[in-house]
C-alpha positions in Angstrom: 0.0 0.0 0.0 1.4 3.4 -0.9 1.6 5.4 2.3 2.9 8.6 0.8 1.0 11.7 1.6 -1.5 12.9 -1.0 -0.6 16.5 -1.6 -3.4 19.0 -2.1 -4.0 20.4 -5.6 -3.5 24.1 -5.2 -4.8 26.8 -7.5 -2.3 28.8 -9.5 -2.2 32.5 -8.7 -0.8 34.7 -11.6 1.4 37.5 -10.3 -0.3 40.7 -11.5 1.7 42.5 -14.1 1.4 45.8 -12.3 1.9 44.5 -8.7 4.8 46.8 -7.8 3.0 49.8 -9.3 -0.2 49.5 -7.4 -0.9 52.1 -4.7 -1.4 49.2 -2.3 -0.2 45.8 -3.5 -0.5 44.1 -0.1 -4.1 42.9 -0.3 -2.9 40.5 -3.0 0.0 39.2 -0.9 -2.2 39.0 2.2 -4.8 37.0 0.3 -2.1 34.5 -0.7 -1.0 34.1 2.9 -4.6 33.7 4.1 -5.0 30.9 1.5 -2.0 29.1 3.0 1.6 29.6 3.9 2.8 28.2 0.5 1.0 28.9 -2.7 1.5 28.1 -6.4 2.0 31.2 -8.5 2.7 32.0 -12.2 5.5 34.4 -12.7 5.2 37.2 -15.2 7.4 35.4 -17.7 5.1 32.4 -17.7 7.2 30.2 -15.4 5.4 28.4 -12.5 6.7 28.8 -9.0 5.9 28.5 -5.3 5.5 31.5 -3.0 6.3 31.3 0.7 4.3 33.9 2.6 4.6 33.3 6.3 7.4 35.0 8.3 8.6 31.9 10.1 8.7 29.9 6.9 10.6 32.7 5.0 13.2 32.8 7.8 13.6 29.0 7.7 13.8 28.8 3.9 16.3 31.7 3.6 18.8 29.6 5.6 18.0 26.2 4.1 20.9 24.9 2.0 18.5 22.8 0.0 17.3 26.1 -1.5 19.9 27.4 -3.9 20.4 31.0 -5.0 21.9 29.9 -8.3 19.3 29.7 -11.1 21.7 27.6 -13.2 20.8 24.8 -10.8 17.5 24.4 -12.6 17.2 21.9 -15.4 15.9 23.3 -18.6 12.3 22.2 -19.0 9.7 22.8 -21.8 7.9 26.1 -21.2 10.4 27.3 -18.6 12.0 30.7 -19.3 15.7 30.3 -20.1 16.1 33.7 -18.4 14.7 32.3 -15.1 16.6 29.0 -15.6 19.9 30.9 -15.8 20.5 31.6 -19.5 21.5 35.2 -18.6 22.4 34.7 -14.9 25.4 36.6 -13.6 27.9 34.8 -11.3 27.4 37.4 -8.5 26.8 37.2 -4.8 23.1 37.1 -5.5 23.2 34.1 -7.8 25.9 31.8 -6.3 26.0 29.4 -3.3 28.9 28.5 -1.0 31.8 28.3 -1.5 31.7 30.8 -4.4 29.3 33.1 -2.6 31.4 33.0 0.6 34.5 33.9 -1.4 32.9 36.7 -3.4 31.2 38.2 -0.3 34.4 38.2 1.7 36.1 40.4 -0.9 33.7 43.3 -0.3 32.3 42.7 3.2 34.9 44.9 4.9 33.7 47.9 2.9 30.2 47.5 4.3 30.6 46.7 8.0 28.6 48.9 10.3 31.7 50.5 11.7 33.1 51.3 8.3 29.8 52.6 7.0 29.4 54.8 10.1 32.5 56.8 9.0 30.6 57.7 5.8 27.7 59.3 7.8 29.3 62.9 7.8 29.7 62.6 4.0 26.1 61.5 3.5 25.0 64.4 5.7 27.0 66.8 3.6 25.6 65.4 0.3 22.1 65.7 1.6 22.7 69.4 2.5 24.2 70.1 -0.9 21.2 68.6 -2.7 18.7 70.5 -0.6 20.4 73.9 -0.8 19.1 74.8 -4.3 15.6 73.3 -3.5 15.0 75.2 -0.2 14.3 78.7 -1.8 11.8 77.3 -4.4 9.0 76.0 -2.2 8.5 73.0 -4.4 10.4 70.0 -5.7 10.3 66.4 -7.0 11.9 64.7 -4.1 12.6 61.5 -6.0 14.4 63.1 -9.0 16.1 65.9 -7.0 16.9 64.2 -3.8 16.1 60.5 -3.2 17.8 59.5 -6.4 21.0 61.6 -6.5 21.9 61.1 -2.8 22.5 57.3 -2.8 23.9 57.5 -6.4 26.5 60.0 -5.2 27.4 57.8 -2.2 27.8 54.6 -4.3 29.7 56.4 -7.0 32.2 57.7 -4.5 32.5 54.4 -2.8 33.0 52.4 -6.0 35.0 55.0 -7.9 32.3 55.4 -10.6 32.2 58.9 -12.3 29.1 60.7 -10.9 28.8 62.5 -14.3 27.7 59.1 -15.7 24.8 58.8 -13.3 22.1 59.5 -15.9 23.4 56.9 -18.2 23.7 54.0 -15.7 20.4 55.1 -14.1 18.6 54.6 -17.4 20.3 51.2 -17.9 19.6 50.0 -14.3 15.9 51.1 -14.6 15.6 49.0 -17.8 17.4 46.1 -16.3 14.9 45.9 -13.4 11.7 46.1 -15.5 9.3 43.2 -14.8 9.5 40.4 -17.4 5.9 40.8 -18.5 6.6 40.1 -22.2 9.3 39.5 -24.7 9.9 43.2 -25.3 10.5 43.8 -21.6 12.9 40.9 -21.3 14.8 42.1 -24.4 15.0 45.6 -23.0 16.4 44.2 -19.7 19.0 42.0 -21.5 20.1 44.9 -23.7 20.5 47.1 -20.6 22.5 44.4 -18.8 24.8 44.2 -21.8 25.4 47.9 -22.0 26.1 48.1 -18.3 28.6 45.2 -18.5 30.4 47.0 -21.4 30.4 50.3 -19.4 31.9 48.5 -16.3 34.4 46.5 -18.4 35.8 49.8 -19.7 35.8 51.2 -16.2 37.6 48.2 -14.8 40.2 48.5 -17.6 40.8 52.1 -16.6 41.3 51.1 -13.0 44.0 48.6 -14.0 46.1 51.5 -15.4 45.2 54.1 -12.8 44.4 52.8 -9.3 42.5 55.0 -6.9 41.3 54.8 -3.3 38.0 53.1 -4.1 36.3 49.8 -3.9 36.5 49.0 -7.6 40.3 49.5 -7.6 40.4 47.1 -4.6 38.4 44.5 -6.5 40.7 44.9 -9.6 43.7 44.2 -7.3 41.9 41.2 -5.9 41.3 40.0 -9.5 45.0 40.2 -10.2 45.6 38.0 -7.3 43.5 35.4 -9.1 40.7 35.5 -6.6 38.3 37.0 -9.1 37.7 36.1 -12.8 37.0 39.0 -15.2 33.4 37.9 -15.4 33.1 37.8 -11.6 34.7 41.2 -11.3 32.4 42.9 -13.8 29.4 41.1 -12.3 30.3 42.2 -8.8 30.7 45.8 -10.0 27.3 45.6 -11.7 25.6 44.3 -8.6 27.2 46.8 -6.3 26.4 49.7 -8.7 22.7 48.8 -9.3 21.8 47.4 -5.9 23.9 50.1 -4.2 21.5 52.9 -5.3 18.2 51.4 -6.6 16.9 50.1 -3.3 17.9 53.1 -1.2 16.3 55.5 -3.7 13.0 53.7 -3.2 13.4 53.5 0.6 13.9 57.2 0.9 11.1 58.1 -1.5 8.6 55.7 -0.1 9.5 56.7 3.5 8.8 60.4 2.9 5.6 59.4 1.1 4.4 57.4 4.0 5.0 60.3 6.3 3.1 62.7 4.0 0.1 60.5 4.3 0.5 60.5 8.1 1.0 64.0 9.4 1.1 62.9 13.0 3.9 60.6 12.3 5.8 63.3 10.4 5.4 65.7 13.2 6.6 63.1 15.7 9.8 62.7 13.8 10.3 66.4 13.6 9.7 66.7 17.3 12.0 63.8 18.2 14.6 63.0 15.5 15.8 60.1 17.7 12.9 58.2 16.4 14.3 58.2 12.9 16.2 54.8 13.1 13.1 53.0 14.3 11.0 54.8 11.7 13.3 53.6 8.9 13.0 50.0 10.2 9.2 50.4 10.1 9.3 51.8 6.5 11.3 48.8 5.5 8.8 46.4 7.1 5.6 48.2 6.0 6.5 48.9 2.3 10.1 47.9 1.6 11.8 48.0 -1.9 12.1 44.2 -2.2 8.4 43.7 -1.9 7.5 40.7 -4.0 10.4 38.6 -2.8 13.6 36.8 -3.7 14.0 33.7 -5.7 15.4 30.4 -4.6 15.7 27.0 -6.4 15.1 23.6 -4.9 17.9 21.1 -5.2 15.9 18.3 -3.6 12.4 17.7 -2.3 11.8 20.3 0.5 8.8 20.6 2.9 7.8 24.2 3.7 4.7 25.1 5.6 3.3 21.5 5.3 3.7 21.4 1.5 6.3 19.3 -0.2 8.0 21.1 -3.0 9.7 18.9 -5.5 13.3 19.3 -6.7 14.0 21.7 -9.6 11.4 24.2 -8.7 11.4 28.0 -8.3 10.5 29.3 -4.9 9.8 32.9 -4.1 10.4 34.0 -0.5 7.9 36.8 -0.2 9.5 39.4 2.0 6.4 41.7 1.6 4.0 39.0 2.7 6.3 38.0 5.6 6.6 41.6 6.8 2.8 41.9 7.1 2.3 38.5 8.8 -0.1 39.0 11.7 1.3 35.9 13.4 4.5 37.8 13.8 3.6 41.5 13.9 0.9 43.1 15.9 -1.4 45.3 13.7 0.9 44.7 10.7 -1.0 47.0 8.4 -0.3 50.1 10.5 2.9 52.2 10.6 4.1 52.2 14.2 7.4 53.7 15.3 7.1 52.1 18.8 7.7 48.5 17.7 10.2 47.3 20.2 10.5 44.1 18.3 10.7 44.5 14.5 12.4 41.5 12.9 11.5 42.4 9.3 13.1 40.6 6.4 13.3 43.5 4.1 17.1 42.9 3.9 16.7 39.2 3.6 18.0 36.6 6.1 20.7 34.0 6.4 23.9 33.8 4.2 22.4 36.3 1.6 21.5 39.0 4.1 21.9 42.3 2.3 25.5 43.4 2.4 24.5 47.0 2.1 22.0 47.1 4.9 24.1 49.4 7.2 24.7 51.8 4.3 21.0 51.9 3.3 20.1 52.7 6.9 22.6 55.5 7.2 21.4 57.1 3.9 17.7 56.8 4.8 18.1 58.2 8.3 20.3 61.1 7.2 18.3 61.7 4.0 14.8 61.7 5.5 16.0 63.6 8.5 17.4 66.3 6.3 14.1 66.6 4.4 12.1 67.0 7.6 14.6 69.4 9.2 14.9 71.8 6.2 11.5 71.7 4.5 8.8 73.0 6.9 5.2 72.7 5.9 6.0 69.7 3.7 2.9 68.6 1.7 2.3 66.2 -1.1 1.5 68.0 -4.4 -0.4 65.1 -5.9 -3.2 62.8 -4.8 -2.3 59.3 -3.8 -4.2 57.7 -6.6 -2.4 59.8 -9.3 1.1 59.2 -8.0 3.3 57.1 -10.4 5.2 54.1 -9.2 8.2 52.8 -11.1 7.8 50.0 -13.7 10.3 47.8 -11.8 10.6 44.6 -10.0 11.5 46.8 -7.0 8.8 48.8 -5.2 9.4 52.6 -5.4 8.0 55.9 -6.6 8.7 57.3 -10.0 8.2 60.8 -8.6 7.3 62.6 -5.4 6.1 66.2 -6.1 5.9 68.3 -2.9 5.4 71.8 -1.7 6.7 73.5 1.4 7.2 77.0 3.0 10.4 78.5 1.5 10.1 81.5 3.9 10.9 79.4 6.9 13.0 76.7 5.2 16.6 76.5 6.1 
């Protein structure tokens, strides 16, 4: 007699094409979690996958070695996107497992320790002041284009040794690279952007070989010459640091200010007591963080998650957005609360792939949002919530944030 468990037949939930651009995408994620901790989904490129929605399961899965971060582990199957299966995967920290992941992460981890990042705080504060100086007398601004974007871009450019003058070019390419794969045109656009960025960084790496500087990219070039990095790994590492080093923080700052504009009492609380800013940033990350849909993993063997056995060779999405709104872990999860003494959100991931730039993102968000609140009195949104544009990206963030304020008392 066959005593194997009979697994339930679960419905397939297609991921909405506009999920990240919805004013409130969380009802969809909350519905999936209510249906069960693990659900079948269809990704926007047509691939079938599983989504893990409960906080405790996301934590456990993020540290489970049976779930690989390398899409090349997947066997090519009829109907499965070669893009998902690793046809265009880059050998970076995001898409490798130990020991390669450990080796690559070790090469840059010293630049992103909390202590090292703390030494950057005065420079971040200066950059925030320089960006706001021309805005203050006007009484109006687009805080995404004029502040939330250039602040982290300037920081990562200085850290890596990338010319700040090229920011518009690599911003366009990284935006195209991160477009959701909703159709063949979007996939082609992303692949073309990836190629252009790799060419740009290959040229920059070549220039660092002939003229070293005191920056992280020069350090990585030196490491490559010691044969710890292949050329492909070096360029892929630079690409990851450049794109991830500014895209998520742009969104964190923009969304954080937007959340405050919708909650005047919260905004005034931060103005009255700036010491609340670090806990406020943690709450912004939990409530509506940039990596909202989740991160991908790939099963190397049968794995049981949340009472469901997922077979080998499957895509698993660990939904950070659903986990961060899990009522079993967070009291009143759909409210923004700065008094959460216990806020173990997974906006930066968990386990071996915990975000290397978490400390830097926190410093930039605290200093950036703090500067906006301090220098722009009477800050008010200049557009209605339902007309605000969100970015067409796999990351969650605002395309724009038009605001007005009182220039007479601004400083």
